[in-house]
C-alpha positions in Angstrom: -10.4 -18.1 -24.3 -8.2 -15.2 -24.2 -7.5 -14.2 -20.5 -7.8 -9.8 -20.2 -5.7 -8.3 -17.9 -6.7 -4.9 -16.5 -4.4 -1.9 -15.1 -4.9 0.8 -12.6 -2.8 3.8 -11.8 -2.8 5.1 -8.3 -1.3 8.5 -7.7 -0.9 10.2 -4.3 0.8 13.6 -3.3 2.1 14.7 0.2 4.4 17.5 1.5 6.7 14.4 2.6 7.6 10.9 0.9 5.8 9.5 4.3 2.4 11.7 3.8 2.4 11.1 -0.1 2.6 7.3 1.0 -0.2 7.4 3.5 -2.4 8.8 0.7 -1.0 6.0 -1.4 -2.3 3.6 0.8 -5.4 5.1 1.4 -5.8 4.8 -2.5 -5.1 1.4 -2.2 -7.6 0.1 0.3 -10.4 2.0 -1.3 -10.0 -0.9 -3.9 -10.5 -3.5 -1.4 -13.9 -4.9 -0.4 -14.1 -5.9 3.2 -16.4 -8.8 3.4 -16.6 -9.7 7.2 -14.8 -8.0 9.9 -14.2 -9.1 13.5 -13.6 -6.3 16.4 -9.8 -7.0 17.3 -7.9 -4.1 16.8 -4.1 -4.8 17.4 -0.6 -3.2 16.4 1.0 -4.7 13.6 4.6 -3.6 12.3 6.1 -3.8 8.9 9.7 -2.8 8.2 11.1 -3.0 4.6 14.7 -2.0 2.9 15.0 -0.4 -0.2 15.0 2.9 -2.4 12.1 4.9 -2.0 10.5 3.3 -5.7 11.3 -0.3 -4.4 9.5 0.5 -0.9 6.4 1.4 -2.8 6.0 -1.5 -4.3 7.0 -3.8 -1.7 4.7 -2.3 0.6 1.5 -2.3 -1.5 2.4 -6.1 -2.4 3.2 -6.9 1.5 -0.6 -5.2 2.4 -2.1 -7.2 -0.2 -0.2 -10.7 0.9 -1.5 -9.9 4.7 -5.1 -9.1 3.6 -5.1 -12.3 1.1 -3.4 -14.9 2.9 -3.6 -13.7 6.7 -7.2 -12.0 6.9 -5.4 -9.0 8.1 -7.3 -5.6 7.5 -5.5 -2.5 7.7 -7.5 0.1 10.1 -5.3 2.9 10.1 -1.9 4.1 10.0 -0.4 4.8 13.4 3.3 5.9 12.4 5.3 5.7 9.2 8.9 6.5 9.1 11.6 6.3 5.9 14.9 6.8 6.9 18.6 5.5 5.6 16.7 3.3 3.1 14.4 1.6 5.6 10.4 2.2 6.2 8.9 1.5 9.3 5.5 1.2 9.4 3.1 0.9 12.4 -0.5 0.0 11.5 -3.7 -1.0 13.6 -5.1 -3.9 12.1 -8.2 -6.0 12.2 -9.1 -9.8 11.2 -11.5 -10.5 8.4 -12.4 -11.4 5.2 -11.6 -9.1 2.0 -12.2 -9.6 -1.5 -10.2 -7.8 -4.3 -9.2 -7.8 -7.9 -6.1 -6.6 -7.3 -3.1 -9.0 -8.2 -0.1 -7.0 -7.5 1.7 -3.6 -7.5 4.3 -3.4 -10.4 7.3 -1.6 -11.2 6.0 -0.9 -15.0 5.5 2.8 -15.2 6.5 3.5 -11.6 7.4 7.2 -10.3 8.4 8.6 -7.2 9.2 12.4 -7.5 10.1 15.0 -5.4 9.4 18.7 -6.5 9.3 22.2 -4.7 5.8 21.7 -3.2 6.5 18.0 -2.3 6.4 14.5 -3.2 4.2 12.3 -5.9 3.9 8.9 -6.4 2.3 6.7 -9.3 2.2 3.1 -9.3 0.3 0.6 -11.5 -1.5 -2.1 -10.2 -2.3 -5.2 -12.0 -5.9 -6.1 -11.9 
């Protein structure tokens, strides 16, 4: 039996790197199926170091890890800031069960660009 892999591109735009990243997270979360959810909202912080392109992959993989292993569901983004190679994200999370076919975000064909009208991010997800 030959295993078949599938890929999914996510592309997001924003007036700043942070706003493009928020749109990318929304697109990422739209591919996650929430099976069960509890009513326990709490704040959660993620701090990551790296260049902007590295941050994109690290953040999506961290979100995937939190959902799959710790049953944390991202409710909404309260604050996001990238400065001096450090990303600080504050989320409101909930607890629950999720189902996804996403295996990971990859560096393959990753693109983070700044142009006159804002930022664009393209990332490839391994399904």
